[in-house]
C-alpha positions as a Markdown table, in Angstrom:
| # | Residue | x | y | z |
|---|---|---|---|---|
| 1 | Met | 53.2 | -2.8 | -22.7 |
| 2 | Arg | 51.6 | -4.0 | -25.8 |
| 3 | Asn | 50.6 | -1.9 | -29.0 |
| 4 | Gly | 51.2 | 1.4 | -26.2 |
| 5 | Leu | 48.6 | 0.1 | -24.1 |
| 6 | Lys | 49.4 | -0.4 | -20.2 |
| 7 | Met | 48.1 | -4.2 | -19.2 |
| 8 | Asn | 46.6 | -4.7 | -16.0 |
| 9 | Val | 48.7 | -7.6 | -14.5 |
| 10 | Gly | 47.4 | -9.2 | -11.3 |
| 11 | Arg | 49.7 | -10.7 | -8.5 |
| 12 | His | 50.5 | -14.0 | -10.0 |
| 13 | Gly | 51.4 | -12.3 | -13.5 |
| 14 | Arg | 48.2 | -13.4 | -15.8 |
| 15 | Asn | 46.0 | -10.4 | -17.6 |
| 16 | Arg | 43.4 | -9.3 | -15.2 |
| 17 | Ser | 40.2 | -7.8 | -17.2 |
| 18 | Met | 38.7 | -5.0 | -15.9 |
| 19 | Gly | 35.4 | -6.1 | -14.1 |
| 20 | Phe | 34.1 | -7.0 | -10.1 |
| 21 | Thr | 36.0 | -9.5 | -8.1 |
| 22 | Met | 33.4 | -12.2 | -6.7 |
| 23 | Met | 34.5 | -10.4 | -2.9 |
| 24 | Glu | 33.2 | -7.2 | -4.2 |
| 25 | Leu | 29.9 | -8.7 | -5.6 |
| 26 | Met | 29.3 | -10.5 | -2.3 |
| 27 | Ile | 30.1 | -7.2 | -0.4 |
| 28 | Leu | 27.5 | -5.1 | -2.5 |
| 29 | Val | 24.8 | -8.3 | -2.0 |
| 30 | Ala | 25.6 | -7.9 | 1.7 |
| 31 | Ile | 25.2 | -4.3 | 1.7 |
| 32 | Ile | 21.6 | -4.3 | -0.1 |
| 33 | Gly | 20.4 | -6.9 | 2.5 |
| 34 | Ile | 21.0 | -5.0 | 5.2 |
| 35 | Ile | 19.3 | -1.9 | 3.4 |
| 36 | Val | 16.4 | -4.4 | 2.7 |
| 37 | Ala | 16.5 | -5.5 | 6.3 |
| 38 | Ile | 16.2 | -1.9 | 7.4 |
| 39 | Ala | 13.5 | -0.9 | 5.1 |
| 40 | Thr | 11.1 | -3.6 | 5.2 |
| 41 | Pro | 9.6 | -3.0 | 8.7 |
| 42 | Tyr | 9.0 | 0.8 | 7.9 |
| 43 | Tyr | 7.4 | -0.5 | 4.2 |
| 44 | Ile | 4.9 | -2.6 | 6.2 |
| 45 | Lys | 4.0 | -0.2 | 8.8 |
| 46 | Tyr | 3.5 | 2.4 | 6.1 |
| 47 | Ser | 1.6 | 0.3 | 3.8 |
| 48 | Arg | -1.0 | -0.9 | 6.8 |
| 49 | Ser | -1.3 | 3.0 | 7.8 |
| 50 | Ala | -2.1 | 3.8 | 4.2 |
| 51 | Arg | -4.9 | 1.0 | 4.0 |
| 52 | Lys | -6.3 | 1.9 | 7.3 |
| 53 | Ser | -6.6 | 5.8 | 6.3 |
| 54 | Ala | -8.4 | 4.5 | 2.9 |
| 55 | Cys | -10.7 | 2.5 | 4.9 |
| 56 | Ile | -11.5 | 5.2 | 7.1 |
| 57 | Thr | -12.0 | 7.5 | 4.3 |
| 58 | Asn | -14.3 | 5.2 | 2.4 |
| 59 | Met | -16.6 | 4.7 | 5.5 |
| 60 | Lys | -16.7 | 8.6 | 5.7 |
| 61 | Lys | -17.8 | 8.5 | 2.1 |
| 62 | Ile | -20.6 | 5.7 | 3.3 |
| 63 | Glu | -21.6 | 7.9 | 6.3 |
| 64 | Gly | -22.1 | 10.9 | 3.8 |
| 65 | Thr | -23.8 | 9.4 | 1.1 |
| 66 | Val | -26.4 | 7.8 | 3.7 |
| 67 | Met | -26.9 | 11.4 | 5.4 |
| 68 | Leu | -27.7 | 12.7 | 2.0 |
| 69 | Ala | -30.2 | 9.9 | 1.3 |
| 70 | Lys | -31.8 | 10.8 | 4.6 |
| 71 | Met | -31.8 | 14.2 | 4.0 |
| 72 | Ala | -33.9 | 13.2 | 0.5 |
| 73 | Gly | -36.3 | 11.4 | 2.3 |
| 74 | Ile | -34.9 | 7.9 | 2.5 |
| 75 | Ala | -35.7 | 6.6 | 6.0 |
| 76 | Ala | -33.2 | 3.6 | 6.2 |
| 77 | Pro | -31.1 | 3.5 | 3.2 |
| 78 | Gly | -29.6 | 0.3 | 2.0 |
| 79 | Val | -27.2 | -0.4 | -0.5 |
| 80 | Thr | -29.7 | -0.3 | -3.5 |
| 81 | Asp | -30.7 | 3.3 | -2.4 |
| 82 | Leu | -26.9 | 4.2 | -2.6 |
| 83 | Val | -25.3 | 2.5 | -5.4 |
| 84 | Gly | -26.4 | 2.9 | -9.2 |
| 85 | Pro | -25.8 | 4.7 | -12.2 |
| 86 | Ser | -28.5 | 7.1 | -10.7 |
| 87 | Asn | -27.8 | 7.0 | -7.1 |
| 88 | Tyr | -25.4 | 8.8 | -4.7 |
| 89 | Leu | -22.6 | 6.2 | -5.1 |
| 90 | Arg | -21.5 | 4.5 | -8.8 |
| 91 | Ser | -20.1 | 1.4 | -7.1 |
| 92 | Met | -19.9 | 0.4 | -3.2 |
| 93 | Pro | -16.5 | 1.0 | -2.0 |
| 94 | Thr | -14.7 | -2.1 | -0.8 |
| 95 | Cys | -12.2 | -2.4 | 2.0 |
| 96 | Pro | -8.7 | -2.4 | 0.9 |
| 97 | Asn | -7.5 | -5.3 | 3.6 |
| 98 | Asn | -9.7 | -8.1 | 2.3 |
| 99 | Gly | -11.8 | -6.5 | -1.1 |
| 100 | Glu | -15.0 | -6.9 | 0.7 |
| 101 | Pro | -17.7 | -4.1 | 0.5 |
| 102 | Tyr | -18.5 | -2.3 | 3.7 |
| 103 | Thr | -21.9 | -2.8 | 5.6 |
| 104 | Val | -24.5 | 0.4 | 5.5 |
| 105 | Leu | -25.3 | 1.0 | 8.9 |
| 106 | Asp | -24.8 | 4.3 | 10.7 |
| 107 | Pro | -22.0 | 4.4 | 11.1 |
| 108 | Pro | -20.8 | 2.1 | 8.3 |
| 109 | Ala | -18.6 | -0.9 | 9.6 |
| 110 | Cys | -15.3 | -2.2 | 8.4 |
| 111 | Pro | -15.5 | -5.7 | 7.3 |
| 112 | Ala | -12.0 | -6.6 | 8.3 |
| 113 | Ser | -11.3 | -8.9 | 11.0 |
| 114 | Asp | -9.3 | -6.1 | 13.0 |
| 115 | Ala | -11.7 | -3.7 | 14.3 |
| 116 | Thr | -9.5 | -1.1 | 14.5 |
| 117 | His | -10.7 | 0.8 | 11.4 |
| 118 | Val | -13.4 | 2.9 | 12.9 |
| 119 | Ile | -14.5 | 6.6 | 11.9 |
| 120 | Pro | -12.8 | 9.0 | 14.8 |
| 121 | Pro | -15.6 | 10.7 | 16.5 |
| 122 | Gln | -16.0 | 14.4 | 15.8 |
| 123 | Ala | -15.2 | 17.0 | 18.5 |
């Protein structure tokens, strides 16, 4: 005892400070690595699902806008008929996969290379 305090002495009689050993830090890094390895595929899966959902929502928005333009008497509405400060859309939505704008067709088409983003048929 020194000054009334207990000293933490290691195996070899040296003063051991209160910190983490290298082995404890290596185990911690290994555990974090395992958690990341387990979580990464789920993160990728859910981010793809979210982008697909956002893409379908954008296409439904364009489809609804085209229907509004047709009801207003525009036979074949184009981008200039739909987008603008006084038109139906303030700006043309872009695909979350690649950032390209959608084509105004009936139904709208996704500019992404994979054709999995389609508006589901209504029952």
